[in-house]
N, C-alpha and C positions, 0 to 999 in steps of 0.2 A: 343445640340440635345434636343428637348422638347418632352415630352411624354403625350399623351392624355389618360386619365383614362376613361374607358367605363363602365357604369353601365347596369345591365341586364334589368332595366326598360326602358331605352332610346333606347336599341338595339333590344328588343324583337319584335318590328314590322318590322324591317329591315333585320334582320339575321335569317336564318332558324334554326340555331343551338339553339338560345335562344327561339325561338318560340316553339320547340318540347319539351324543358325541362322546360320552366317555367310554363307550364299548370299543371304540376304534383307537388305535395307537399310531396312526399315520400322521404325518405333518399337516395334512390338510384338515383332518378332524380336529387336532389340537388348535389350529387357527380358528375353526368354527366355534370351538368351546370358548376360546378367549373372546371372540366376538360376541357370542351370546352372553357371556358373563358381563361384558361392558354394556349391553343393552338391558340388563336386568335392573330395575329400580330397587332401591333398599329403603324400607320404611322404618321409621323410628318407633320405639315403644311409647314414648312420652306423648307424642302427638302425631298427627296424620301427615306431617311434611315428608315429602319425598326427596331424596337426594341420591344422586348417581356417585358411586364410588369407582374410580378408575385405578387399576393397579399400576405399580411403578413400571415404566418402560424397561424392557430388558435389553441389554446389549449383548448381541451374539458375536462371539470371537471367531474369526476364520482361522484355519490352520495356518502355521507360520510358513508362508510360501515365498518369503523374501521381503526385504524392506523397500517400500516405494517412497522415494523422495520427491517432493514437488519443489521445483526451483524456477526462478524467473529467468528465462532465456532472453537474450537480446537478439534483435533482428540482425545485427551486425556489429562490427567493432566500432567503438566510438572514441572520442577524445575529451579532454578537459581543456577548459578555457576560463578567461576572466572577463566579467561583465564591466564594460566601460561606460555605458550610459544609453540614452535614448535619443532619437532624432527623427526628423521626417525625411522620407525618401521619395523622390519624384520619379515615377515610372515613365517610360517613353511616351505613353499616351497622355500624360499630364496628371494622372491620378496621384493623390498624395497618400503614402502609406507609412504609418508609425512603425518604426523598426527599433530594435535593440542592437547596438553595436557591441560585438564580442571580439576581444583581442586574444592573442596567444603569446604567452611567455616561453622561455626555453624549457623544453620538455616533450611530453607526450612520446615517451620512449618505452618499448616493451621491456619490463624487468623480470618477468617470470612467465613461464608457460605451464599450466596445470592440466594434467591429463587424468583420464579415468584410472589408470594404473597406479599413479602416485598419490593422487589427492581425492579420487572418487568421483570427480566431475571435470569438465573441460572448461577452462577459462584462460583468459589472457590478462595478466596484470600490467597496468600502464602507470608510468610515474610522470609527474608534472611539476613544474616551477622549480628551477635551480636555486639552490641555497648554499651557504657556506657549509664547510665540513663540520665546524664546531656547533651548527644548529641541530645536528642529528645525533643520535646516540650510537654507540659502537655496534649494537646488534643491527640498527638500520643501515649503517655504513657497510657492515659486512654483507648484508642482504644485496645491497646495490653493487658492491664490488664483485660479488659473485656472478652477476650478469654483465659486468663491464660497463655499467651505466654511471652517469654522473650523479652527484648528490642532489636529490629532489625532495621536495616537501610532501607532496600528495601521492598517495598510491590507491588506485582503485582497480577493481576487476570488472571485466566484461565476460559473462558466461555465454558461451557460443555453443552451437550444435557441432561445429567442426573448427579445429584450430590449425588446419593445413595452411601452410605458407607464412606462419609466423615464427619468429626466432628471437632469442634474447638481444637486447641492445638495437632492436630495429626501430627506426624513427617513423612515426606516423604523421603524415601530412594531410591537412584537412582537404585541400582541393583534389587530392587523389582518392579520397574516400567519399566525398559528397560533391555535388554539383548544384548549380542554381536551379530552384524549383523543387528540390527534394524536401520531403517532410521528416522532421526530426522531433524527438523527445528531449526537452531540456529540464534538468533537475538541479535544484539549489536550495539553499536555506533562505527562508523568507525574513523579512525585516522584523526584528523584535521590537514590540511596542510596549513591553511591560505589563504590569497589572492593569487591566481596564475593565470598565463596568459593562453592564448588559447592553447598553445603547450602542456603544462603539463596537463591542465584540460580537454581538448577535443581531444588530439592527433593531433593537426593541424600540417602541414608541415611548415618549415621555408623557408624563401626566400634565395636567393643566398648570400653567405657571401663574395663575391668579393668587390673590392673597389668602383665599380660604383653603386652598389645596395644600396638603401636607405630603404630597407624593409627586415630586417633580421628576427626578431621574432614578428614583428607587426601583428596585426589581419588582416589588409586590409579592403577593402570596406565591409560595413555591410547592404547596401540596395540601391535600385534605387532612383534617384533624382525625377523622375516624377511619375511613377506608381510602387508601390502604394504610394510613397512619404512619407514613414515612415519605421520604423524598426518593423518587426513582433515580437510579444511576443514569449519568449522562444528562441530567437536567441542565439546561443553558443558564449559567450563572456567571457572575463576575469571576475573572481569573486571568491567568497569563496569556497573552495574545502574541502570536507571531513567533518567530525564531524556530520554526519547525521545517523539516524537509518537505519540499513540494515538487511535484513533477508537472510540467505543462506539456501536453501531448499535441502532436500533429501541427507543429509550427513550420512555416514555410520559409526556406532559405531564399531571400530576395536578391542578395548580391554577394560575391566573394571577391575581395580586393586583395590581390597578391602583393602589390606595391606596399600598401599600408599594413598588410598582414592582419586584417580584420574580416569579419563576417557580419552581414546585416540580416537579422532574423525578424520576420514579421511579428508584431505583438510585443507583449511584455513577458519577461522571464523573472523567476524568483530572485530576491535579494536586492541589495543596493550595489552601486558602482564599487568594484574592487573585490567582489565576491567570487567564489569558486563555483563554476558551472560544469555539468556533465552533459555532454551532447552525444546522442546515440540515434541511429536510424529509427524512425517511428514504427511502432508495432502495429501490423494490420493482420488480424487473424485471418488465416486462410491464404494469405498472400505471401508474407514473408515469416510468419509464425504459424506452426502447426495448430490445428483446431483442438488437439488433445493436450 
């Protein structure tokens, strides 16, 4: 099927739609012209098939009025912790709640404060988990010594709207930042499961397990042969499963134990015992995060 492209100059004398709109040079008239052009069917010379031809979308560039950067703001300063495992917690009314026990090693010290003037954004860098000096490189040791902090393995940033009240080498204590009943967002790396098939990775159903069946756990057909003649991107297929960063939002802090230096969070969090976790106040749009 062939398509004939029509220009406004060649059809303004023959079609009333283009005659009315081509005489005006205002933006509204050009919009009408484009709309009328989209609504005009184009006929082929070889047959009577009708096909609509849509022009390529035009991207209008606005004048350079400054670069707008979109970044993820935290609802408040957070801390890093270590996952210890899961257990059952009995509430005072006898209700059993599955909780994740989170412990803290030495660290959670402010190592750097970034401002709009120096870095272009406001953030607080926090260090966690003390290590030996020989475990770090000389640039890492110099960065920590500049803040007067101890050698630490992990460094993470918390982008905040205001960095007032923070100073280098300041220690962050969990029970001073959070209390029981607060909602937090917990980030971590999920458990890696290696290369898995469609049944385990995407919860596909298996085929019949009888003798005549030749498709037990196979994926099956993945696309049509003629239209579109290819496999769409993002098709659910076997591949690497797990080992990715994941955030679980709005988890409730059930109990804070100062004697054992652990925190119990309701529900499951990413990773296996011993993994690094990032705990920050839960983002609630309109309450502690602006709507824009």
